[in-house]
C-alpha positions as CSV (number, residue, x, y, z in Angstrom):
1,M,126.4,168.9,118.4
2,D,127.8,172.3,117.2
3,N,124.5,173.9,117.9
4,Y,124.5,172.9,121.6
5,K,126.7,173.6,124.6
6,V,126.7,170.5,126.9
7,L,126.3,171.4,130.6
8,S,126.0,168.2,132.6
9,A,125.1,164.5,132.5
10,L,121.6,163.6,133.5
11,G,121.7,159.8,133.3
12,S,122.8,156.8,131.4
13,G,121.9,153.3,130.4
14,T,122.7,150.5,128.0
15,W,121.5,152.5,125.1
16,G,123.7,155.6,125.8
17,V,123.7,158.7,127.9
18,V,121.5,161.9,128.4
19,H,123.0,165.3,128.9
20,E,121.5,168.6,129.7
21,A,122.6,171.2,127.2
22,E,122.0,174.8,126.1
23,Q,120.8,175.5,122.6
24,K,123.1,178.2,121.1
25,G,121.3,181.2,119.8
26,T,118.2,180.7,121.9
27,N,119.8,179.8,125.2
28,R,117.0,177.2,125.6
29,R,117.8,174.3,128.1
30,V,117.3,170.9,126.5
31,A,118.1,167.3,127.1
32,I,120.1,165.4,124.5
33,K,119.6,161.6,124.5
34,K,122.5,160.0,122.7
35,I,121.7,156.5,121.5
36,K,124.7,154.5,120.5
37,S,124.8,152.4,117.3
38,E,124.7,148.7,118.3
39,R,126.8,147.8,115.3
40,P,128.4,150.9,113.7
41,E,129.3,148.9,110.6
42,E,125.5,148.4,110.0
43,G,124.6,152.0,110.3
44,V,122.5,154.0,112.8
45,N,120.5,152.4,115.7
46,F,117.1,151.2,114.3
47,T,115.4,151.6,117.7
48,A,116.4,155.2,117.7
49,I,114.9,155.7,114.2
50,R,111.6,154.1,115.4
51,E,111.5,156.3,118.5
52,I,112.0,159.4,116.3
53,K,109.3,158.4,113.9
54,L,106.8,157.8,116.7
55,L,107.6,161.0,118.6
56,R,107.1,163.1,115.4
57,E,103.5,161.9,115.5
58,F,102.8,164.1,118.5
59,N,102.3,167.7,119.5
60,H,100.7,167.1,122.8
61,P,101.0,168.9,126.2
62,N,101.7,165.6,128.1
63,I,104.1,163.9,125.7
64,I,107.8,164.9,125.5
65,E,108.6,167.2,122.7
66,L,111.2,166.1,120.1
67,I,113.0,169.4,119.3
68,D,115.8,168.3,117.0
69,V,117.7,165.2,115.8
70,F,121.2,164.8,114.6
71,I,123.8,162.0,114.1
72,T,127.4,162.1,115.4
73,P,130.4,160.9,113.4
74,D,130.4,157.6,115.3
75,L,126.7,157.1,114.1
76,A,125.1,157.7,117.4
77,V,121.6,159.2,117.1
78,C,121.0,162.3,119.3
79,L,117.4,163.2,120.2
80,V,117.0,166.7,121.5
81,M,114.1,167.0,123.9
82,E,112.6,169.1,126.6
83,V,114.5,169.0,129.8
84,A,112.7,167.9,133.0
85,V,113.5,168.7,136.6
86,T,112.3,165.3,138.0
87,D,110.2,162.3,137.4
88,L,107.4,160.5,139.3
89,E,109.7,157.8,140.7
90,K,111.8,160.4,142.4
91,I,108.7,162.1,143.8
92,L,107.4,158.9,145.2
93,N,110.7,158.0,146.8
94,N,111.1,161.4,148.4
95,I,109.4,161.1,151.8
96,A,109.7,164.8,152.3
97,I,107.2,165.3,149.5
98,S,103.5,164.9,150.5
99,I,101.2,163.5,147.8
100,S,97.6,164.4,148.4
101,L,94.5,162.7,146.8
102,A,94.2,165.9,144.6
103,D,97.8,165.5,143.5
104,I,97.2,161.8,142.6
105,K,94.2,162.9,140.5
106,Q,96.3,165.4,138.6
107,H,99.1,162.8,137.9
108,L,96.6,160.2,136.7
109,W,94.7,162.7,134.6
110,S,98.0,163.8,132.8
111,L,99.0,160.2,132.2
112,L,95.7,159.1,130.8
113,N,95.6,162.1,128.5
114,A,99.1,161.1,127.2
115,I,98.1,157.5,126.7
116,S,94.8,158.4,125.1
117,A,96.8,160.4,122.5
118,C,99.0,157.4,121.9
119,H,96.2,155.0,121.5
120,D,94.2,157.4,119.2
121,R,97.3,157.0,116.9
122,W,97.4,153.2,117.3
123,I,100.7,153.5,119.3
124,L,101.4,151.3,122.3
125,H,104.0,152.8,124.7
126,R,104.9,149.4,126.2
127,D,107.0,150.8,129.0
128,L,104.8,152.9,131.3
129,K,106.3,153.3,134.8
130,P,106.9,156.2,137.2
131,D,110.4,157.1,135.9
132,N,109.1,157.6,132.4
133,M,106.7,160.3,133.7
134,L,108.9,163.4,133.6
135,F,108.0,166.8,135.0
136,L,108.9,170.2,133.6
137,K,109.6,173.1,135.9
138,D,106.0,174.4,135.6
139,G,104.6,171.1,136.8
140,T,103.6,169.7,133.4
141,M,103.9,165.9,133.2
142,K,105.6,164.7,130.0
143,L,105.4,161.0,129.0
144,A,108.9,160.0,127.7
145,D,111.0,157.1,126.5
146,F,109.2,155.7,123.4
147,G,112.1,153.3,122.7
148,L,109.8,150.2,123.1
149,A,106.7,151.8,121.5
150,R,105.1,150.0,118.6
151,M,102.3,150.5,116.1
152,Y,99.4,148.1,116.6
153,G,95.9,147.4,115.3
154,T,96.6,145.8,112.0
155,P,95.1,142.2,111.7
156,K,97.3,139.6,113.4
157,T,100.0,142.0,114.5
158,R,102.5,140.0,116.4
159,L,104.3,141.8,119.2
160,S,106.9,140.5,121.5
161,P,105.7,139.7,125.0
162,Q,109.2,140.8,126.2
163,A,108.1,144.3,126.8
164,I,107.0,146.4,129.7
165,T,109.0,146.5,133.0
166,L,108.1,143.5,135.2
167,W,106.1,145.2,138.0
168,Y,103.9,147.0,135.4
169,K,103.5,144.1,133.0
170,P,100.0,142.7,132.4
171,P,99.2,139.1,132.8
172,E,98.5,138.4,129.1
173,L,102.2,139.3,128.3
174,L,103.4,137.3,131.3
175,L,101.6,134.3,129.8
176,G,103.3,134.8,126.5
177,S,100.8,136.6,124.4
178,Y,102.0,137.8,121.0
179,E,98.8,139.5,120.1
180,Y,97.8,142.2,122.5
181,S,96.2,145.7,122.5
182,S,96.1,149.0,124.2
183,A,94.8,147.2,127.2
184,A,98.4,146.2,128.0
185,D,99.3,149.9,128.6
186,I,96.1,150.4,130.6
187,W,97.2,147.7,133.1
188,S,100.5,149.6,133.5
189,V,98.4,152.8,134.1
190,G,96.5,150.9,136.8
191,C,99.7,149.8,138.5
192,I,100.9,153.4,138.6
193,F,97.6,154.6,140.0
194,A,97.8,151.9,142.7
195,E,101.4,153.0,143.4
196,L,100.3,156.6,143.9
197,L,97.6,155.5,146.3
198,L,99.9,153.1,148.3
199,R,103.1,155.1,148.0
200,R,104.9,151.9,147.0
201,P,104.9,149.6,144.0
202,F,101.7,147.5,144.0
203,L,102.7,144.2,142.4
204,Q,106.3,143.4,143.3
205,G,107.3,140.1,141.7
206,K,110.8,138.7,142.2
207,N,112.7,139.0,139.0
208,S,110.8,136.5,136.8
209,D,107.5,136.3,134.9
210,I,106.3,133.4,136.9
211,S,107.0,135.2,140.2
212,Q,105.1,138.2,138.8
213,L,102.1,136.0,137.8
214,D,102.1,134.5,141.3
215,T,102.0,138.0,142.8
216,I,99.2,139.1,140.5
217,F,97.1,136.0,141.1
218,T,97.6,136.3,144.9
219,V,95.8,139.6,144.7
220,F,93.3,139.1,141.8
221,G,92.7,135.4,142.2
222,T,93.4,132.6,139.9
223,P,92.2,133.0,136.2
224,T,89.0,131.1,135.5
225,D,86.5,130.7,132.7
226,V,84.4,133.4,134.4
227,N,87.0,136.2,135.2
228,W,89.1,135.6,132.0
229,P,87.5,133.2,129.5
230,D,90.4,133.4,127.0
231,H,93.3,132.8,129.3
232,K,93.7,129.1,128.4
233,T,94.6,130.0,124.8
234,L,97.8,131.8,125.8
235,P,101.1,130.1,125.3
236,L,102.1,129.3,129.0
237,C,98.6,128.0,129.8
238,H,98.4,126.1,126.6
239,R,101.6,124.3,127.7
240,G,99.9,123.2,130.9
241,L,101.1,125.7,133.4
242,T,98.6,125.9,136.2
243,W,98.1,127.6,139.6
244,D,96.3,126.6,142.8
245,D,92.9,128.1,143.1
246,V,93.0,131.2,145.3
247,P,90.3,133.9,145.8
248,A,90.7,137.6,145.0
249,I,91.5,140.1,147.7
250,P,88.9,142.9,147.8
251,F,90.5,146.2,146.8
252,D,88.8,147.9,149.8
253,E,91.1,145.8,152.1
254,I,94.2,146.9,150.2
255,F,93.5,150.5,149.5
256,T,92.0,151.4,152.9
257,A,92.5,155.1,152.6
258,A,91.3,155.5,149.0
259,P,87.9,157.0,148.1
260,K,85.3,154.7,146.7
261,D,85.4,156.4,143.3
262,A,89.1,155.9,143.1
263,I,88.7,152.2,143.9
264,S,86.0,151.9,141.3
265,L,88.2,153.4,138.6
266,L,91.2,151.2,139.7
267,R,89.0,148.1,139.4
268,S,88.2,149.0,135.8
269,L,91.9,149.5,134.9
270,L,93.2,146.4,136.6
271,T,91.2,143.4,135.5
272,L,92.7,140.1,134.5
273,D,90.8,139.9,131.3
274,P,92.2,142.6,128.9
275,N,88.9,142.8,127.1
276,M,87.2,144.1,130.2
277,R,89.7,146.9,131.0
278,F,88.6,150.5,130.4
279,T,90.1,152.4,127.5
280,A,92.0,155.6,128.3
281,R,89.0,157.6,127.1
282,Q,86.6,155.7,129.3
283,A,88.9,156.2,132.3
284,L,89.0,160.0,131.7
285,D,85.2,160.1,131.6
286,H,84.9,158.3,135.0
287,P,83.2,160.3,137.8
288,Y,86.4,160.1,139.8
289,F,87.8,163.1,137.9
290,T,84.7,165.3,138.6
291,S,84.3,164.5,142.3
292,D,86.0,166.3,145.1
293,P,88.8,167.0,145.6
294,P,89.5,168.5,142.1
295,P,92.9,167.8,140.7
296,T,95.7,169.9,142.0
297,P,96.6,172.6,139.4
298,K,99.9,171.5,137.8
299,E,101.7,174.6,138.8
300,K,100.9,173.9,142.5
301,L,102.4,170.4,142.5
302,V,105.3,169.9,144.8
303,L,108.1,168.4,142.7
304,E,111.2,168.8,144.9
305,A,111.9,169.1,148.6
């Protein structure tokens, strides 16, 4: 900490606190994320070590830069990163900020580029949501918070279904899957895209996985052997959990102001069957991104009002 002058607190959570600071010698403004040791007698926080290891995989314009790392005397791990001025959740909640269709295209393009870089390195983020999409002063979106991220792709990799914030959590995890893929992140991307189009969270369950599944199936219809052939093999279905048959609601009736190409892309991101979801690269190649209007240049995005 001797190399930094702490200026103010930016936020806090169960893991620790984030401060804005100034790097001595360069006067660069940074964010210092201090992750407390869960059990100091056992050494530094393993989650922090994993996050450091994964962030060092990247040098990408849309992924937060890890500038420095140090450990405090009480064995807290401090991650020094770029400092942001806001995040997408704050932008969405600020009714004084107008979000155009061109702005939405820029936000989604940036997110998909970040996730494509993750998946190219066999990394699942596992916590995509608007408040983990940070913005620098120049409008650059930076994907942050890799505390839940994991490597995947090796045969029979078992991952906990207890990941991803509820409203952005895909149905395969809600049904207890321990073997899932990059498609889990893509569902979260689709939920964020839908939230940008609606200006509110799309699938708002009520504090439980079952409630979230009810919310999803109300929109997408009940899983069947046609729309999701493998769903019966998942733990909750295997134990006999069932739902009443309900039909899907057409997206055109929900996203009434969205262009047809946006709805087409959204359908390809949000499908019950994870095997049928687009990859990040397929999504970036969708005609949505080359049709009018073009994405707003990042430096012209309105971040605060």
